[in-house]
C-alpha positions as CSV (number, residue, x, y, z in Angstrom):
1,M,0.5,19.2,-5.3
2,T,1.4,19.2,-8.8
3,Q,-1.7,19.7,-11.0
4,Q,-1.0,16.1,-13.1
5,G,-0.6,14.4,-9.6
6,F,-4.4,15.9,-8.8
7,V,-5.7,14.5,-11.8
8,K,-4.5,11.4,-10.5
9,L,-7.2,10.9,-7.5
10,L,-9.7,11.5,-10.3
11,G,-9.5,7.3,-10.3
12,A,-8.2,6.3,-7.8
13,C,-8.2,8.4,-4.2
14,I,-7.7,11.7,-2.4
15,A,-7.0,10.0,1.1
16,A,-3.4,9.1,-0.2
17,T,-2.4,12.1,-1.2
18,L,-3.1,13.8,1.6
19,L,-1.3,11.2,3.7
20,A,1.2,10.9,1.6
21,A,2.7,14.7,2.9
22,S,3.0,12.5,6.2
23,G,5.3,10.4,4.9
24,H,2.1,6.8,4.7
25,A,-0.1,6.4,2.3
26,I,-3.8,4.9,2.8
27,A,-4.5,2.2,-0.2
28,R,-8.2,3.0,-1.1
29,D,-10.7,1.8,-3.3
30,S,-11.4,1.6,-6.0
31,Q,-10.6,0.4,-4.4
32,R,-12.6,0.0,-3.6
33,Q,-12.7,1.2,-0.2
34,H,-12.5,-2.8,1.5
35,G,-9.2,-3.8,1.8
36,T,-5.7,-1.9,3.9
37,H,-7.0,1.2,5.1
38,A,-4.5,1.7,7.8
39,P,-1.4,4.4,7.3
40,R,1.1,2.3,6.4
41,T,5.5,3.0,6.9
42,T,8.2,0.6,5.9
43,Q,10.1,1.5,9.2
44,P,9.4,-1.4,11.9
45,H,6.2,-1.1,13.7
46,T,2.7,-2.4,15.0
47,R,0.0,-1.7,14.0
48,T,-3.7,-2.1,16.0
49,T,-6.9,-1.9,14.0
50,E,-10.2,-1.6,15.7
51,R,-13.6,-1.7,14.0
52,Q,-17.3,-1.8,15.6
53,R,-21.0,-1.7,13.5
54,T,-23.2,-0.3,13.6
55,E,-26.7,0.3,13.0
56,T,-26.3,2.4,10.1
57,G,-22.8,1.3,9.1
58,H,-19.3,1.0,11.4
59,T,-17.1,2.3,13.0
60,R,-13.3,1.3,11.9
61,T,-10.0,3.0,14.0
62,D,-6.8,2.3,13.1
63,T,-3.3,3.1,14.9
64,V,-0.1,2.8,13.7
65,T,3.0,3.1,15.9
66,R,6.6,3.1,15.0
67,A,9.7,2.2,17.0
68,D,10.5,5.4,18.0
69,G,7.2,6.2,20.3
70,A,5.6,8.4,16.7
71,T,1.6,7.6,16.6
72,A,-0.5,7.6,13.3
73,T,-4.0,7.1,13.2
74,R,-7.2,7.1,11.0
75,S,-10.8,7.2,12.1
76,A,-13.2,6.0,9.8
77,V,-17.3,6.6,10.4
78,V,-19.6,5.3,7.7
79,T,-22.8,5.9,7.9
80,N,-25.3,3.8,5.0
81,D,-29.5,6.1,5.4
82,K,-31.4,3.0,2.8
83,E,-34.4,5.4,2.2
84,A,-32.5,7.8,0.6
85,G,-29.6,5.4,-0.9
86,T,-26.6,7.5,0.7
87,R,-23.6,6.3,1.8
88,T,-21.3,8.4,3.6
89,R,-17.0,8.1,4.1
90,N,-15.9,10.8,7.3
91,V,-12.7,9.8,7.9
92,D,-10.8,11.9,9.5
93,Y,-6.1,11.1,9.3
94,T,-3.4,12.1,11.9
95,G,-0.3,11.8,10.4
96,F,3.1,11.2,12.3
97,D,4.2,14.5,12.2
98,G,1.1,15.5,14.4
99,K,-1.2,17.4,11.6
100,E,-4.6,17.0,10.7
101,R,-6.1,15.9,8.2
102,S,-10.0,14.6,6.1
103,V,-11.6,13.2,3.6
104,D,-15.1,13.1,3.4
105,S,-17.6,12.0,0.8
106,V,-21.1,11.2,0.0
107,R,-22.4,8.7,-2.6
108,T,-25.9,8.8,-3.5
109,K,-27.6,5.9,-5.2
110,T,-29.6,7.9,-9.0
111,D,-32.4,5.5,-11.1
112,D,-29.2,4.6,-13.8
113,G,-26.1,5.4,-11.8
114,F,-24.8,6.9,-8.6
115,T,-22.9,10.5,-7.9
116,R,-20.0,10.6,-5.2
117,S,-18.8,14.3,-3.6
118,T,-16.0,14.2,-2.4
119,T,-14.3,17.0,0.1
120,A,-10.4,16.7,1.0
121,T,-9.0,18.8,3.5
122,N,-5.0,19.3,4.5
123,A,-3.7,20.2,7.2
124,Q,-3.8,23.9,6.4
125,G,-7.2,23.8,6.2
126,E,-7.3,23.8,2.3
127,T,-10.1,21.7,0.6
128,A,-10.5,19.6,-2.3
129,T,-13.2,19.1,-4.0
130,R,-14.2,16.3,-6.5
131,D,-18.0,16.2,-7.5
132,L,-18.8,12.1,-9.8
133,T,-21.1,11.3,-11.7
134,V,-21.8,7.7,-12.9
135,S,-25.1,6.8,-15.4
136,R,-25.6,3.2,-17.0
137,D,-27.7,2.9,-20.3
138,K,-27.8,-1.2,-20.4
139,E,-29.6,-0.9,-23.4
140,A,-27.6,1.0,-25.0
141,G,-24.8,-0.3,-24.0
142,T,-22.8,2.6,-22.4
143,T,-21.5,3.6,-19.3
144,T,-20.9,7.2,-18.4
145,R,-18.8,8.6,-15.3
146,S,-17.5,12.3,-15.8
147,A,-16.6,14.5,-12.5
148,H,-15.2,18.0,-11.7
149,Y,-12.6,18.8,-9.0
150,T,-10.8,21.5,-7.3
151,T,-7.7,21.6,-5.9
152,F,-6.5,23.2,-2.4
153,D,-4.8,26.1,-4.8
154,G,-8.3,27.3,-6.2
155,G,-8.0,25.5,-9.2
156,T,-10.3,24.1,-11.8
157,G,-10.4,20.6,-14.2
158,S,-12.7,18.1,-15.4
159,M,-12.9,15.0,-16.5
160,S,-15.9,12.6,-19.4
161,D,-15.7,8.6,-20.3
162,V,-17.4,6.6,-21.9
163,I,-17.8,3.3,-22.4
164,Q,-19.4,1.6,-25.1
165,R,-20.1,-1.7,-25.8
166,T,-20.1,-3.0,-29.0
167,D,-21.0,-6.5,-30.7
168,D,-16.9,-7.4,-30.2
169,G,-15.5,-5.9,-26.9
170,F,-16.1,-2.2,-26.2
171,T,-14.5,1.5,-26.9
172,R,-13.7,3.8,-24.2
173,D,-13.3,7.6,-24.9
174,T,-11.6,9.4,-22.4
175,T,-11.5,13.3,-21.7
176,R,-9.2,14.8,-18.9
177,T,-9.1,18.6,-18.8
178,L,-6.1,20.2,-16.6
179,P,-6.6,23.5,-14.5
180,D,-4.1,25.1,-16.5
181,G,-7.1,24.5,-19.6
182,E,-4.5,21.8,-21.2
183,T,-6.9,19.0,-22.3
184,H,-5.8,14.9,-22.5
185,T,-7.6,12.6,-24.8
186,R,-7.4,8.8,-24.8
187,S,-9.3,6.5,-27.2
188,V,-9.3,2.8,-26.6
189,D,-10.6,0.3,-28.9
190,V,-10.7,-3.3,-27.7
191,S,-11.7,-6.1,-29.9
192,C,-12.0,-10.1,-29.6
193,E,-12.8,-12.7,-31.9
194,K,-15.6,-14.8,-31.2
195,D,-14.0,-18.3,-32.3
196,A,-12.4,-20.5,-29.3
197,T,-8.7,-18.5,-29.6
198,R,-10.6,-15.3,-28.5
199,H,-7.6,-13.5,-29.5
200,C,-8.2,-9.8,-28.9
201,V,-6.7,-6.7,-30.3
202,K,-6.3,-3.3,-28.0
203,Q,-5.9,0.0,-30.0
204,V,-5.3,2.8,-28.0
205,E,-5.0,6.5,-29.2
206,T,-3.8,9.5,-27.2
207,G,-4.2,13.7,-27.6
208,Q,-2.5,16.9,-26.2
209,Q,-4.2,20.3,-26.5
210,P,-2.6,23.1,-24.8
211,Q,-4.3,25.8,-23.4
């Protein structure tokens, strides 16, 4: 897995990367975690899905069987704790290659947003982690996202993202620091006319600083 590839997980999904190694992917989140969760393949196949409600959430098992008889499975257990404000998702994957992988995450509500901690384990038993914090200030019109992650090979990186509402649109400033120390920045400014045309102008500036 490349460093750049892992950074892309910050916007999307660890699970898809894990399953890509075994020839199939899970569409997820973002997500949002509702949608097609079953392992996918382009070969002729059959798919079965079993979903069961529980007192605190639900379970779901997806099985794909290829024409050659090989199978891949995804088993998810989602547990909600309203008092604690948490939502726990444990997902186990078995690929067509017979190897097992998993993604476990815990989302916790906070006074101004939420946190989410995710751990992915690959077929070799190595782990990658991602800790995300999202906070919103309604009065100031800002949404702030910050994340720190570790890769399967022990690298570390981070991301910060601030969206600011303006009178005629919004601005968004994003900074990503890769495991090799390289920093990527992106600034977006969107402004829209308030007349009937609703014409909008989007300006984007990107930057890169070597380690």
